[in-house]
TORFIFI-13849 format. One record per residue (C-alpha): residue number from 1; residue in one letter; x, y, z. Coordinates in steps of 0.1 Angstrom, whole numbers, plus 5000, padded with zeros to 4 digits. Layout:
BEGIN
+------+-------+------+------+------+
| voba | lumdo |   xx |   yy |   zz |
+------+-------+------+------+------+
|  NUM |     A |    X |    Y |    Z |
...
+------+-------+------+------+------+
***
This chain:
BEGIN
+------+-------+------+------+------+
| voba | lumdo |   xx |   yy |   zz |
+------+-------+------+------+------+
|    1 |     P | 2917 | 9714 | 4780 |
|    2 |     S | 2907 | 9685 | 4764 |
|    3 |     G | 2936 | 9655 | 4761 |
|    4 |     V | 2951 | 9661 | 4725 |
|    5 |     G | 2946 | 9699 | 4738 |
|    6 |     R | 2973 | 9691 | 4770 |
|    7 |     A | 2994 | 9668 | 4741 |
|    8 |     F | 2995 | 9698 | 4717 |
|    9 |     T | 3003 | 9723 | 4743 |
|   10 |     A | 3032 | 9706 | 4758 |
|   11 |     L | 3046 | 9692 | 4723 |
|   12 |     Q | 3049 | 9728 | 4719 |
|   13 |     E | 3071 | 9736 | 4753 |
|   14 |     T | 3097 | 9714 | 4733 |
|   15 |     H | 3092 | 9714 | 4697 |
|   16 |     P | 3098 | 9747 | 4678 |
|   17 |     N | 3074 | 9732 | 4652 |
|   18 |     L | 3051 | 9708 | 4655 |
|   19 |     H | 3050 | 9678 | 4621 |
|   20 |     V | 3011 | 9662 | 4630 |
|   21 |     G | 2987 | 9641 | 4610 |
|   22 |     V | 2951 | 9640 | 4620 |
|   23 |     V | 2930 | 9606 | 4610 |
|   24 |     G | 2900 | 9621 | 4611 |
|   25 |     L | 2893 | 9656 | 4593 |
|   26 |     G | 2856 | 9663 | 4610 |
|   27 |     C | 2852 | 9703 | 4605 |
|   28 |     G | 2891 | 9710 | 4607 |
|   29 |     V | 2885 | 9728 | 4647 |
|   30 |     L | 2920 | 9707 | 4657 |
|   31 |     A | 2939 | 9733 | 4630 |
|   32 |     T | 2933 | 9758 | 4655 |
|   33 |     Y | 2964 | 9744 | 4677 |
|   34 |     G | 2982 | 9748 | 4645 |
|   35 |     R | 3017 | 9777 | 4648 |
|   36 |     P | 3043 | 9796 | 4623 |
|   37 |     G | 3061 | 9764 | 4611 |
|   38 |     D | 3035 | 9737 | 4623 |
|   39 |     R | 3028 | 9712 | 4595 |
|   40 |     F | 2994 | 9695 | 4593 |
|   41 |     D | 2988 | 9662 | 4573 |
|   42 |     M | 2947 | 9661 | 4577 |
|   43 |     I | 2936 | 9622 | 4565 |
|   44 |     E | 2897 | 9621 | 4556 |
|   45 |     I | 2879 | 9591 | 4537 |
|   46 |     N | 2844 | 9613 | 4528 |
|   47 |     P | 2852 | 9637 | 4502 |
|   48 |     A | 2817 | 9656 | 4518 |
|   49 |     V | 2835 | 9661 | 4548 |
|   50 |     I | 2869 | 9679 | 4535 |
|   51 |     D | 2845 | 9707 | 4513 |
|   52 |     I | 2826 | 9713 | 4543 |
|   53 |     A | 2853 | 9719 | 4566 |
|   54 |     E | 2862 | 9740 | 4537 |
|   55 |     S | 2839 | 9759 | 4529 |
|   56 |     H | 2809 | 9760 | 4557 |
|   57 |     F | 2839 | 9763 | 4585 |
|   58 |     S | 2872 | 9787 | 4591 |
|   59 |     F | 2889 | 9766 | 4614 |
|   60 |     L | 2917 | 9754 | 4579 |
|   61 |     G | 2919 | 9788 | 4566 |
|   62 |     D | 2927 | 9804 | 4596 |
|   63 |     S | 2950 | 9782 | 4609 |
|   64 |     Q | 2982 | 9794 | 4608 |
|   65 |     A | 3004 | 9763 | 4604 |
|   66 |     N | 3008 | 9744 | 4566 |
|   67 |     I | 2974 | 9726 | 4561 |
|   68 |     Q | 2973 | 9697 | 4532 |
|   69 |     N | 2942 | 9673 | 4525 |
|   70 |     H | 2945 | 9640 | 4518 |
|   71 |     L | 2914 | 9618 | 4504 |
|   72 |     G | 2912 | 9583 | 4516 |
|   73 |     D | 2910 | 9555 | 4540 |
|   74 |     G | 2938 | 9562 | 4576 |
|   75 |     R | 2947 | 9534 | 4572 |
|   76 |     L | 2953 | 9533 | 4536 |
|   77 |     V | 2971 | 9566 | 4534 |
|   78 |     L | 2994 | 9564 | 4559 |
|   79 |     E | 3008 | 9535 | 4544 |
|   80 |     R | 3013 | 9555 | 4515 |
|   81 |     M | 3031 | 9584 | 4532 |
|   82 |     T | 3064 | 9557 | 4538 |
|   83 |     D | 3087 | 9591 | 4540 |
|   84 |     T | 3069 | 9601 | 4569 |
|   85 |     R | 3072 | 9607 | 4608 |
|   86 |     F | 3049 | 9630 | 4630 |
|   87 |     D | 3056 | 9643 | 4660 |
|   88 |     L | 3020 | 9638 | 4674 |
|   89 |     L | 2997 | 9613 | 4651 |
|   90 |     V | 2959 | 9623 | 4660 |
|   91 |     L | 2931 | 9596 | 4652 |
|   92 |     D | 2898 | 9613 | 4663 |
|   93 |     A | 2879 | 9583 | 4638 |
|   94 |     F | 2852 | 9562 | 4669 |
|   95 |     S | 2828 | 9591 | 4681 |
|   96 |     S | 2804 | 9572 | 4660 |
|   97 |     D | 2782 | 9539 | 4660 |
|   98 |     A | 2803 | 9526 | 4636 |
|   99 |     I | 2834 | 9526 | 4643 |
|  100 |     P | 2867 | 9516 | 4616 |
|  101 |     A | 2877 | 9488 | 4635 |
|  102 |     H | 2906 | 9488 | 4614 |
|  103 |     L | 2923 | 9511 | 4626 |
|  104 |     L | 2924 | 9498 | 4661 |
|  105 |     T | 2937 | 9464 | 4654 |
|  106 |     R | 2977 | 9455 | 4665 |
|  107 |     E | 2989 | 9460 | 4632 |
|  108 |     S | 2978 | 9492 | 4628 |
|  109 |     M | 2994 | 9505 | 4660 |
|  110 |     S | 3026 | 9488 | 4647 |
|  111 |     L | 3016 | 9510 | 4612 |
|  112 |     Y | 3013 | 9542 | 4636 |
|  113 |     Q | 3041 | 9532 | 4655 |
|  114 |     A | 3062 | 9534 | 4625 |
|  115 |     R | 3052 | 9564 | 4618 |
|  116 |     I | 3058 | 9586 | 4649 |
|  117 |     K | 3089 | 9595 | 4657 |
|  118 |     S | 3111 | 9584 | 4683 |
|  119 |     D | 3097 | 9604 | 4706 |
|  120 |     G | 3063 | 9610 | 4689 |
|  121 |     V | 3027 | 9605 | 4704 |
|  122 |     L | 2997 | 9592 | 4691 |
|  123 |     A | 2965 | 9609 | 4709 |
|  124 |     V | 2932 | 9586 | 4701 |
|  125 |     H | 2895 | 9603 | 4705 |
|  126 |     I | 2873 | 9576 | 4728 |
|  127 |     S | 2843 | 9593 | 4733 |
|  128 |     N | 2816 | 9571 | 4722 |
|  129 |     N | 2780 | 9570 | 4738 |
|  130 |     H | 2778 | 9531 | 4732 |
|  131 |     L | 2813 | 9516 | 4728 |
|  132 |     D | 2837 | 9515 | 4756 |
|  133 |     L | 2875 | 9518 | 4737 |
|  134 |     A | 2897 | 9523 | 4766 |
|  135 |     P | 2904 | 9492 | 4780 |
|  136 |     L | 2914 | 9481 | 4739 |
|  137 |     V | 2933 | 9509 | 4737 |
|  138 |     H | 2953 | 9502 | 4767 |
|  139 |     R | 2959 | 9469 | 4758 |
|  140 |     L | 2968 | 9473 | 4723 |
|  141 |     S | 2994 | 9500 | 4735 |
|  142 |     A | 3012 | 9479 | 4765 |
|  143 |     D | 3012 | 9454 | 4737 |
|  144 |     A | 3030 | 9476 | 4711 |
|  145 |     G | 3057 | 9481 | 4741 |
|  146 |     L | 3045 | 9516 | 4748 |
|  147 |     Q | 3023 | 9533 | 4775 |
|  148 |     S | 2985 | 9553 | 4780 |
|  149 |     R | 2974 | 9572 | 4799 |
|  150 |     L | 2928 | 9580 | 4797 |
|  151 |     I | 2923 | 9616 | 4804 |
|  152 |     R | 2887 | 9630 | 4809 |
|  153 |     S | 2879 | 9668 | 4798 |
|  154 |     E | 2845 | 9676 | 4811 |
|  155 |     S | 2819 | 9696 | 4797 |
|  156 |     V | 2817 | 9736 | 4800 |
|  157 |     R | 2782 | 9745 | 4794 |
|  158 |     E | 2792 | 9780 | 4790 |
|  159 |     I | 2812 | 9783 | 4756 |
|  160 |     G | 2792 | 9745 | 4742 |
|  161 |     A | 2820 | 9724 | 4750 |
|  162 |     Q | 2810 | 9685 | 4753 |
|  163 |     G | 2841 | 9669 | 4773 |
|  164 |     A | 2856 | 9640 | 4759 |
|  165 |     L | 2881 | 9612 | 4765 |
|  166 |     W | 2911 | 9610 | 4752 |
|  167 |     V | 2941 | 9588 | 4751 |
|  168 |     I | 2978 | 9598 | 4751 |
|  169 |     I | 3003 | 9570 | 4740 |
|  170 |     A | 3037 | 9575 | 4739 |
|  171 |     R | 3073 | 9557 | 4758 |
|  172 |     S | 3073 | 9551 | 4788 |
|  173 |     N | 3107 | 9574 | 4788 |
|  174 |     H | 3089 | 9601 | 4771 |
|  175 |     K | 3093 | 9638 | 4780 |
|  176 |     I | 3056 | 9642 | 4779 |
|  177 |     W | 3051 | 9619 | 4808 |
|  178 |     S | 3065 | 9647 | 4837 |
|  179 |     N | 3047 | 9677 | 4823 |
|  180 |     E | 3019 | 9682 | 4850 |
|  181 |     L | 2995 | 9688 | 4821 |
|  182 |     M | 2994 | 9653 | 4820 |
|  183 |     A | 2991 | 9643 | 4855 |
|  184 |     T | 2952 | 9639 | 4857 |
|  185 |     G | 2961 | 9607 | 4834 |
|  186 |     V | 2950 | 9579 | 4842 |
|  187 |     G | 2967 | 9545 | 4834 |
|  188 |     P | 2954 | 9511 | 4830 |
|  189 |     S | 2961 | 9488 | 4857 |
|  190 |     V | 2980 | 9451 | 4852 |
|  191 |     D | 2941 | 9436 | 4854 |
|  192 |     D | 2928 | 9461 | 4828 |
|  193 |     I | 2953 | 9449 | 4808 |
|  194 |     K | 2950 | 9409 | 4810 |
|  195 |     H | 2912 | 9414 | 4810 |
|  196 |     A | 2909 | 9437 | 4780 |
|  197 |     P | 2901 | 9428 | 4747 |
|  198 |     L | 2931 | 9433 | 4714 |
|  199 |     W | 2918 | 9434 | 4683 |
|  200 |     T | 2937 | 9419 | 4651 |
|  201 |     D | 2930 | 9427 | 4612 |
|  202 |     Q | 2919 | 9389 | 4620 |
|  203 |     H | 2902 | 9392 | 4644 |
|  204 |     H | 2876 | 9422 | 4660 |
|  205 |     N | 2840 | 9419 | 4674 |
|  206 |     L | 2822 | 9449 | 4689 |
|  207 |     V | 2804 | 9435 | 4713 |
|  208 |     S | 2835 | 9429 | 4732 |
|  209 |     V | 2836 | 9471 | 4735 |
|  210 |     L | 2797 | 9473 | 4738 |
|  211 |     R | 2789 | 9500 | 4770 |
|  212 |     L | 2770 | 9477 | 4796 |
|  213 |     W | 2748 | 9499 | 4817 |
+------+-------+------+------+------+
***
């Protein structure tokens, strides 16, 4: 399973109900992880994406969870959710060649920490053909005092599943790290953190995360 799939499974073992936030709706496939009693807040900036997910795909309608869609910029919507604390917050908005850089800054990471519970988990989808986001996300996590691990899933041609890269982030003493599903996760080295970029709202540079082939 993908990194976020492993995070869902690990959390479901200890949480009878999950409150999940998702930034980047896509076709709504993450809703398939929902169980009765779970709540999903889906945040999407493009109204056409919401319309397509609701009218051309069945993931949202078939989910057993309570689903609520929110239209707007992911960071601005999260800033307004002052009373919300998620068990799992998923960032799935970085697959294109024009990523929303303001979602990967020191200030945005502080916001994510404020929107997850003390035992909450952050999952960041960093699959991208042009950008290597792993060092940046690891550095942001370390700067926030959190532990991070990169989980790579391979493609499965028979079912049309593409490989994916996810970074799972949580406190260093979180129970999720002892779950066998996280065993293949790879954390950053001291040198990785030292040389990785650290984006802020005032300074971020896409050249610093370009893949070098």
